[in-house]
N, C-alpha and C positions, 0 to 999 in steps of 0.2 A: 612219215615217209621222208627219206633223204637220198638225194642223188648229188654226187660231187663231180663236176667236170672241170677241166682245165682250159683256160682261154688266154693264151699269150702271157703266161706268168701270173694269171689271176685264178682264184678258186671261186666257182659259182655253185652255191648250194641251194637246191630246190627244197623249200621248207613249207610247212603248213601251220602258221600261227592261228589260233582260234579266236573268233569274235562272234557275238550274237548267236551262239549255238551252231555256227557254221565254220567249217575249216576254210581258211583263206589260202589261196595259192600265192606263194611269194618266192622270190629269188634273192639271196644274200650274196653280194659281190665282195670278195675279200682281196686285198692286195697281199701278196706274199711277203713283201718287205716293207715294214713300217705301217703305222696306223695313225692318221691325223685326226680322225673323228668319225662319228656315226651320222648317217643321213638317211631319212626315210623319204621315198618318192611318193607323192600324192598325185595319182594319175587323174586325167580328166574323165568325163563320164560318157557312157554309151558309145555312140558312133565316133565321138572325138577321141576316145581312148584307142579305138582301132587304128585310126590314122596316125596318131602320135606315138604309138608303142615303139616303133623302131628307133625313133629319136631318143626316147627315154632309156631304152636298152643301151644304145651307144653312149649316152651321157653317163649312165651308171657305170659302165665299164671304164670310161675316161676318169671318173672320180676314183674308182678303185685303183687304177693305174697310178694315181697320185697319192695313194696311201689312205683312202677313206673306205670305211665299211658301209655299204649301201644296201638298203632293203627296198626292192620294188615289188609291189603286190597288187592283187586284184581285189576290189571291193566285193562284198557279199553279192552273189547273183550275177557277177560279171566274169568274163574270161574263164579261168579254170577253177575259180572259187565255188564253194557250195552255196546253196540257197537260190532264190529266184529274184530276178530284177524287180518284179512288182512288189516284193516284200521290203525292199530297201527304201530308206528315207534319208533326209539330210542327217538326222541323228545317227542312223546306223552307219553311215559313211564316216562320220566324225568318230564314232566308237571304234570302227575298223582302224582308223589312223591311230587312235590312242593305243589299241592293242598292238599295232605294228611297232609303235615307239617302244612300248614296254618289252616287246619280244626282242627287238634289236639291241636295246640297252643291256638286257640280261645276257644275251648271247655274246656281246662284245665286251661286257663288263665296263661299259662306259657310263659316265654320270649324266651326260647331256647329249642331245641330238639336234641336228638341224633338219628342217623340212624343205623339200623342193616341191612346189605345187604348180600345176598347169591348169588354167581355166577353172572349172568347178573345183578341181583339186586344190587350187590356190585358196578359194573361199573356205573349203573344208579344213585346210591346213591352218588358216587363221582361227577358225572356231576351235580346233583341237589345241592350238598353242595357247589360247586364252585361258584354258583350263588346266594346262600342264606346265609345271615349273621346270620340268626337265628339258623343255624345248628352249634352245638358246638363240635360234635364228631362223629366218624364213627367206627363201629365194623364190619369188613368184613370177611365173611366166604368163603374161596376159591373164591375170586373175579375174574371175567373175566378181564384180563388186555390187551388183544389183540382181538378186535372185528372181525378182518379178520380171525384169527385162529378159533375163536368161531364159526363163520359162516360156515367155511369149515368143522368143526367137525359136525355141524348139518347136512350138506349135505351128509356127510359120512353115516348117518343113512339111507338116501334114497338109496344110492348106495348099502349098505348092504341088504336092503330090496329087491332091484332088484336081487341081487345074490340068495337070498332065493327063491323068487317067480319065477324068469325066468332062473335060473341056469346060469346067465351071466349078464354083465353090458351093457345096451344099451345107457346110458347117464352118463358120468363121472361128477365130480363136476363142471368143467368148463362149460360143456354143460348145466347143470342144472341152473347155474347162467345166462347163455345166455337166456335160456327159460324164467326165471323169469323176466329178464330185457326187454324182448320182449312182456311181458304181460301175460305170462303163469302162471300156478300154479304148485307148487312143494310142496308135503306134507312131513312134518317131524313128524311122529307119529300122523298124523291127523291135525297138525297145518300147514296152508298154508303160506309160506313165500311170502311177497309182494315185488313188485318192489321198493316201497318207503323205506321199511325196509332194503332191500339189499343195495340200494344206500347209505343210511345214515350210515349203519354199515361199509361199505367199506370206507366211507369218514370221519369217526369219529376217531380221534387219542386220545388214552388214555395215551400215554407216558407223564409222568410228570403231570398228572391231579391233583395229590395230592399236588404238589408244591404251586400253587396259593391258595389252599383251606385254609391253615393255621389253620386247626383244629387238635384236638387230634384224632389219629386213631390207630387202631390195626387191623392187618390182621392175622387171624388164619388159618393155612394151614397144610395139611397133608404132603406136600413135594414139592409143586410147587414153582419155583423161583419167588420172588416178591421183587421189589426194595423198601427199606425203605426210602421214600422221605418225606420231610416236617416235620421231627422230629417224624415220625411214629414208631410204634413198631411192630415187627414180632414175633409171637408165633407159633412154630411148634409143633403140637400135634399128638398123635396117635388116630385119630378118623375115623369112617367109612364114606364112601361116602354115603351121605343121599339124593342125588339129582338124582340118577339113580336106576334102578331096582336092588335090592341087592339079594345076596344069602341068607342073613339073614336080616330080617327087624329090623331097629333100630328106635324106636320112641323117645328115650331119650339118645342121645349120651352123656354120663356123663362128660367126660373130656372137650368136646367142650362147653357144657352148663355151667359147673362150672367155667372154666377159663374166659369165656366171661362175666359172671355175676361178677366175681371178678374184672375184668378190669373196667367194667362199674361203679362199686361201688367205686373203688379206684380213678377214674377220675371224681368223682362228676357229672356224667352225669345225 
């Protein structure tokens, strides 16, 4: 399926690259004049994807306006992609990114691509880049660097919901993990965590993941500690949290978008 729309001098093509037997919903943003490179956007997961989507759309259009071809897509089981969320794992998300890279490179006839990853998408981008020689750079927004801590923060959402609804906690995070591993379902803002996802998240180590990558990368952070490995660069900016429900909605965090675009252009991505 293909739908082409025009947006202020840009062409946006709605496409469906395939991964894991499911068609993935994706949008390719093309600049009419010039092409500087190809970039795949690795979105955050679940509820964080919902809150950050507008920023990623706006930044994709900004990149296209500066001559880049950009693919923004939904992982299997999320957004408008096929499949179910419960069937997805860390590996399926990494494979989705790898499929997206191949799809964009083939469509643009480019040799290499950069990755932009937010939150869990940053971790998935690193995992995909470590296996893919066609990735030349990574720009990471508040990347997840500890999957165990990320998982337990997700489970905290369920615990908080118990407090609101039941005026008490019937299952703490350890009990919730046990329930999932025994085949039960645990909802995190409507997204059910699966046994396979939990097991893989607990077993995947991200420490040093950037060392074997050997790519150019930048991590843009509001203040979270992050090790600069493999010759990477750390930029600490004053930008709002865009992946959670905010008190004030930010569709175009200026500092974050401008500094990321500047780094991408300086590194010939």
